[in-house]
N, C-alpha and C positions, 0 to 999 in steps of 0.2 A: 233741820230742814235745809239750812244754808249749806251745810257740808254735803248734804245729799245732792243738792243742785250742783255744787262744785264738782263733786265726784262725777256727776252725770256729764257735766261739761268736759271734764278731763277724759272720761271714757269716750265721749263723743269725739273729742280731738284725737285721742289715741286711735280710735277706729278709723277716723278719717285719714289719719297719717298712715295707719296700717293699710287702709284701702288704697291710698295713693301709692304706697310702696308696692303693694301687690299689683296694682294696675301698671305701675312703672315696670315692675319685674316682668309682668306678662308681656307688656309692650316690648321690653328688651328681648325677652325670649322669642317673642313673635318676630321681632326684627332679625334676631340671629338666625332663626329658622328660615326666614325669608331670604336672608343673605346667603345662608348655606344652600338654600334651594336654588337661588340664582346662580351661585358658583357651580353647583352640581349641574344645573342645566347648561351653563356656559361651557363647563368642561366636557359635558356630553356632546354638546354641539361641536366643540373644538375637536373632540375625538372623532366624531362622525365625519367632520370636515376632512380631518387627516386621513381617515379610512377611505373616504370618498376620493380624495386626491391620490392616495396610494393605489386604490383600485383602478383609478383612471390611468395612472402611470403603468400599472401592471398590465392593464388591458391594452394600453398603447404598445407595450413591449411585446405582448403576445400577438398583437395585430401586425406589428412591424415585420416579423420574420415571414409572415404569410405574404407580405407584399414585396420583399426584397430578394428572395433567393435567385430569381431570374436575373435581377440586376447584378447581384454578387457573382453569379456564374458567368455572366457576360463580361464583367470586369476581370474575373480570373482568366477567361479565355483571351481577352485583349492583352493582358499582361503576359500570358504564355506565348501569344503570337509575337508580341514585341520581342520577348526574350529569344524565341526561336529565330526571329529575323536577325537579331544581333549576332547570335551564334553562327548563323549561315553566312552573314557578312564577314564575320571574323575568319571562318573557314576559307571563304573565297579569297580573302586578303592573304591568308597564310599560303594558300595554293599558288597565288600569283607570285608571292615572294620566293617560294621554293621552286617554281617552274624553271627559272634560269639554270638550275642545277642539272636539269636533264639534258642529255645530249641530243637536242633536236635540231641544232643548227644545220648539220650536214644534210638532214632530211628535207629541210625547207628551201635552202639556197640552191639555185641551179649550179651544177658542178660542170666544170670544163675538163674534158679529157686532156691530160697533159700530152704534149708532143713527144716527150721522151718515153711515154708509155708505149707508143707504137714501136719504138726501137727495142723494147725489152723482148718482144717475141716476134716471130715472123708472121707475115700475112695479116698485118694490122691495118685497119682503115685509118685515114687521116683524123686528126683531132676534131672533135665535134662537141657542141654544147648540148647537154642533155638535162632534162628535169629529173630530180630525184624520185618523183612520183610519176607513175604512168598516167596518161590521160584518163580522167574519170569516165567510167562507163565504157571501157574499151570493148569494142564489139568482138564477136566471135571471129569474124573475118580478120580483123586487125591482130587479134591474138595469134591466130594461125600463121599469119605472115611474119609477125615478129619472132615467133618460136622457130620457124623454118629458117629465117635469116640468121638467127643465132647459131643454129646447127651448121649452116653453110660457112659461117665465119670460123667456127671451131674446126671444121674439116680442113680449112686452109692452115690453121695454126698447128693442128695435130694430124697431118696426112699419114703418119706412120702409126696411129693409134691401134692398139691390139690388146688382147687379154694379157694381163700382166702376171699370169701364172705360167710357169714352164710346164709343157706337156708334149708328149709325142703321139698320144692316141686318146680316144674318148675315155678309156678307163682311168688313165692318169689324170685327165682333166676333171672328171667327176670326183675323184678322191682328193685332188688338190683343192677343189672348190669347197668341199666339205671341211677340210682342214683350215681354210682361210677365215672361218668364223672367229671373231674376237681376237684377231691378230692381223699382221700385215702380210701382203703377198710376198714381200721380201723374205720374211721368216719362213713361210711355207716353201718357197723356192730353195731356201738353204737347207730345208729338212727332207724334202721328198727324194732327192737323189739317193740317199742311203736306204729309204723305204722301198723304192722301186728296184733298187739293185738287189735287195734281198727277197722281195715279193713282186715279181714282174707281172703276174697275171692275177685275175680274180680268184682263181682256184688256190694259188699260193697264199694269198692274203687271207682267204677264208679258213685255211688250215693253220694259220699262224698262232703262236703262243701269245696270248694277250699281254703278258708282262714284257715280252721282248718288243712288241710293237709300242707299248707305252713308253719304253725307254727311248725309242727312236723319236717319238712324237712329243716328248716332254718339252722341247723348246717352243712349241706352238701354243702352250697353255691349254688347260682343260683336256689334258692328254688322255685321261681315263675315258671320258665321255666320247672323245673323238676316236679312240681305239675301238670302242663298242660300235660306233657308227660305221667306220671303214671296214671292219671285219663283218659286220652285219650286212652291209650293202654288197660286199664281195660274195658272201654266201648266197644272197638273193640273186645276184647275177649268174653265179655258177649253177644254181638249182632251177631258177625260173626262166632264165634267158640264154642258156647255153654258153655262159661265160662272155656274152657280148652286152654292151651298153645299149639299151633300147633307144630308139630315135623318136619316141612319142612322149609328149608331156604327161599324159595320164599314167604311163608306165614309170617314168622317171620319179614322179612324186611319191610313188609307193616304196621306193628304196629308203632304208634307214638313213636319216640325216639329210635327205634331199627335199628341198622345198621348191617353190616356184622360181625363186631367184637362181638357185643352183641349176635347176632344170633349164632355164633360159640361157644361162652361160654355156651349158653343154650343147643345147640345140643350136644356138647361134654360132658357136665357134668350132664345134666338132662335126656338125651336120649341115651347116649352112642354112638353117631354118630360122627365120627372123624371130627375135624375142627381145623384150625390154628387161634389162637387169636393174631392178630397183634396190640398190644398196644404199648405205648411209650417205654417200656423196651425192648420188642421184636424187635422193629425197630432199636433201638440203638445198641443192641448186634449183630444182624445178619450183620449189616454193619461194626461194629468193627471187627468182625471175618472174614469179607470179603466173606460172603456167597452170597451177592448180593450188588450191588451199587444202587439199586432202592430206591426211597424215597416215592413213592405212596403206601399206605397200600395194595391195591388190587394187585399191581405188586409184592410187597414183598411176599404176600401170595402165589402167583403163583410160584415165583422163588424158595422160600424155600420149598414149597410143592413138587416141582419136585426133591428135593434132598433126600426125605424120603418116605418110604412106607406110604400109607394113614392111616394105622392102628396106626402109631406112632404120628400122628399129634397132638392129644389132650395132650398126656403126654409131647411131645416135647415143646408145648406151656408153660406148667407148669414149666418144667425144666429151660427154658430160662428166663421166667419172674421171677422165684424165684432167680435165680442167679443174675439177674439185680438188684433186690431189696436188696439183702444181701451182695454181694461182688463187682460186676462189676457196680459200681455207675456211674452216668453221669459225675460228676465233679471230683470226687476223687476215681477212681477205686482202690480197694485194691489188686494190682497186686502181692504183696509179700505174700498174703494169698490165692491166686487163685489156685484151684486144676487143672485147665486146662491150666495153663501158658505155658507148653511145646507145646501146640497146637494153641496158640493165636498169631496172627501176630501183635497184638497191645500191646503185653506185654511191659511194661516200660512206658506206658502213665500215669500210676498212681504210687502210692507209692510202691516201691519194697522192702523196709526194712521190714522184717517179723514182728518185734515188732510194728512198726508204722502202718503197714497195718492191723494188728490184731485189733487195736483200731478203725478201720473204719468199721468193720463188724457189721451187724444189725440183729435184731430179734434173733432167736435161735442161730445163729452162733456167735453172740456177747454176748449171755447170757441175752437177753432182751425178753420181752413178744412179742408174735406174733400179728397178726391182727384180728384173729377170737376170738370171745367170747366163741364159742363152737367148738374148733378144733377137728379133728379126733383123735382117740386114738393112732394111729401110730405116730402122731406128738408129742403127750404128752410122749409116750414111748421113743422117740428119744431125750427127754430133752426140748421139746418146752413148752412154757408157754402160757396160754390163755390171751387174751387182757382184760383190765379192762373195766367195763361198763362205759357209758357216765357219766361224772361228778365225777368219782372215782379218777381222777388224772392221 
């Protein structure tokens, strides 16, 4: 019985120990589970917090562009404006640096007409001070007065002015004028004696062999085209006008090779009918004097013609052309020897030193032969010299 009781006690102790172990194990497991649960909850909360923070950041990023494009655009425009302003300032600075390289000084400074310029040519007014630019807003009346005074001054300098083509009748003049295109009057005057000696009338030239005429006209340049023109106009004169040169503008311009310029040369110098000859010298000078800004010959003719009485047109043409050939050259005008320098708004574009300018003068003004082989006596009396014949040097 004692063993039994002992065993019962032992069993009871073992059960109690086992129960305690079990309870302890359960508690431990429960604790572990609770800890794991806490960790899981904490990690979930942490993850949720991170996600929430990331979402907030993402939302902030997404929201930011919707609020800043205008600011960014404005910033870009401001930068672009500043950059453009810097570039503009740089360009202006570069322009100011390069400006002194331009030849503007003669145009701005008032030029004084040298006293020796008056001695270079006859009929020159005393030295005067003139501005390089004409008065702003020159009135029509002032322009007319200035233009007419220039013509009067030139008439005193070139009282012997005449057409610089040798001719004895209207037929020779119209042919010579057609041949003068793209060459000098001197070359034409050296060529026409042989032409008119062989073909003295329109009928003779109309029946000429083209190759023979070409050989005569070769020195004038463009001789084939010129041969067609002079033979063509000779045929027209012989067939339509009875071998006579018509004295009307509308008839002359119908002839082959004859335009308004040639027609006015013929009308003014063969028939005594006023006309303005707008050749290259005339165009250059009237623009240089600012009589007109036109570039078309017909418009120049109309503009300049309105400044003068019709009776002055032919002599005006001679004065302007002669001045352009002798003093007011295209590339190197002899400003220092110009008799109309006080009236010229372009004074100073050329050489202003009297001695240097004097060396630029041509024909009788420079002591050289003229362009005509048979010039008028008035030209010879003024010291002019006849041109040498072809081949004479």
